C-alpha positions in Angstrom: 0.0 0.0 0.0 1.2 3.5 -1.0 1.3 6.1 1.8 0.4 9.6 0.8 1.0 12.6 3.0 -2.1 14.8 3.2 -2.2 18.4 4.5 -5.7 19.6 5.2 -6.2 23.3 4.6 -8.4 25.3 7.0 -11.4 25.4 4.6 -11.1 21.6 4.2 -11.0 20.6 7.8 -13.8 18.1 8.7 -14.4 16.9 5.2 -14.4 13.2 4.4 -12.0 11.5 2.0 -11.9 7.7 1.9 -12.7 4.6 -0.1 -16.4 3.9 -0.1 -16.1 0.2 -0.6 -13.5 -2.5 0.2 -12.2 -2.8 -3.3 -12.9 0.8 -4.6 -10.1 2.1 -6.8 -10.8 5.8 -6.1 -11.0 7.9 -3.0 -14.1 10.2 -3.1 -13.3 13.9 -2.9 -15.6 16.4 -1.4 -16.3 20.1 -2.2 -14.5 22.4 0.3 -16.7 25.4 -0.2 -18.1 27.7 2.4 -20.8 26.0 4.5 -23.0 29.1 4.4 -23.1 29.2 0.6 -23.3 26.9 -2.4 -21.8 27.0 -5.9 -24.0 26.8 -8.9 -22.8 25.6 -12.3 -25.1 26.6 -15.2 -25.6 24.3 -18.2 -22.6 24.5 -20.4 -20.5 26.2 -17.8 -17.5 25.1 -15.7 -16.2 25.8 -12.2 -13.0 25.1 -10.3 -14.0 23.6 -7.0 -11.5 23.4 -4.1 -11.0 20.0 -2.4 -9.4 21.6 0.8 -6.2 19.7 0.9 -2.7 19.4 -0.5 -0.6 16.3 -0.7 2.8 14.8 -1.2 2.9 11.9 -3.6 5.8 9.5 -3.7 8.2 9.8 -6.6 7.0 7.9 -9.7 3.4 8.3 -8.8 0.5 10.5 -9.9 -3.0 11.2 -8.7 -5.8 11.0 -11.3 -8.9 13.1 -10.7 -11.8 11.3 -12.3 -15.5 12.0 -12.5 -18.1 10.2 -10.4 -20.4 8.1 -12.5 -23.5 9.0 -10.5 -23.0 12.7 -11.2 -22.5 12.1 -14.8 -25.5 9.9 -15.2 -28.0 11.8 -13.0 -26.9 15.4 -13.7 -24.6 15.4 -16.7 -21.7 16.8 -14.5 -18.2 15.6 -15.2 -14.6 16.7 -15.2 -13.5 18.8 -18.1 -9.9 17.6 -18.3 -10.7 14.0 -17.3 -8.7 12.5 -16.0 -6.9 15.4 -14.4 -3.3 14.6 -13.5 -1.7 15.7 -10.3 2.1 15.3 -10.6 4.3 14.1 -7.7 6.0 17.5 -7.4 2.8 19.5 -7.1 2.2 20.9 -3.5 -0.7 23.2 -4.0 -4.4 22.7 -3.2 -6.2 20.0 -5.1 -9.0 21.5 -7.2 -11.6 19.8 -9.4 -12.5 21.3 -12.8 -16.2 20.4 -13.1 -18.4 21.0 -16.2 -22.1 20.9 -16.4 -23.2 19.1 -19.6 -26.7 18.7 -18.3 -29.8 20.7 -19.1 -30.3 22.2 -15.6 -28.1 24.2 -13.2 -26.2 22.0 -10.8 -25.8 23.2 -7.2 -22.8 22.1 -5.1 -22.8 22.3 -1.3 -20.0 21.8 1.1 -19.1 18.1 1.6 -20.8 17.0 -1.6 -18.8 14.2 -3.2 -17.8 15.6 -6.6 -14.9 13.5 -7.9 -12.7 10.5 -7.2 -8.9 10.3 -6.9 -6.9 7.3 -8.1 -3.3 7.0 -7.1 -1.2 5.3 -9.8 2.4 4.5 -10.6 4.0 6.4 -13.5 6.4 4.9 -16.0 8.7 7.6 -17.5 9.9 6.9 -21.0 12.9 7.9 -23.0 12.0 8.8 -26.6 14.2 7.3 -29.2 14.1 8.6 -32.8 14.0 6.0 -35.6 13.5 6.2 -39.3 10.9 3.6 -39.5 8.5 1.8 -37.1 7.9 -1.9 -37.0 4.7 -2.9 -38.9 1.6 -4.3 -37.2 -1.6 -5.9 -38.5 -3.5 -2.7 -37.5 -1.0 -0.4 -39.2 -2.1 3.2 -39.3 -5.8 2.5 -38.7 -7.1 5.1 -36.3 -10.4 5.9 -34.7 -12.9 3.0 -35.0 -10.5 0.9 -37.1 -10.4 -2.1 -34.7 -14.2 -2.5 -34.8 -14.2 -3.6 -38.4 -13.4 -7.0 -39.8 
């Protein structure tokens, strides 16, 4: 198990962040907005929502910020740059870039679960220039090409 150092910011204190089932891949993240107000995202609009914490990832790891399927299905709300990548050397507050692709305004209140975070290892690559690539059966077939016989 990978240990991640978490620093809760003042506006994030008291929020929940954990795995909601025994085999869940992602930790649910909650909105760290003022408890006296809410944030509304109009259809077609986006908002950067604070999660109320910063973290220290181990070298060669990343955090992926992914949408919650229930928000996408029920409200059309997702993450604009999905998955968002948090690099191991970032130390600022984690924020979630939500977009409302639904037909109605979406209201976010403090503590609402708005995203999930998956911690993953990263393989760094060294690019090597060559004059020609090895051929494959697929070749240069792009979008949708593997679905045809």
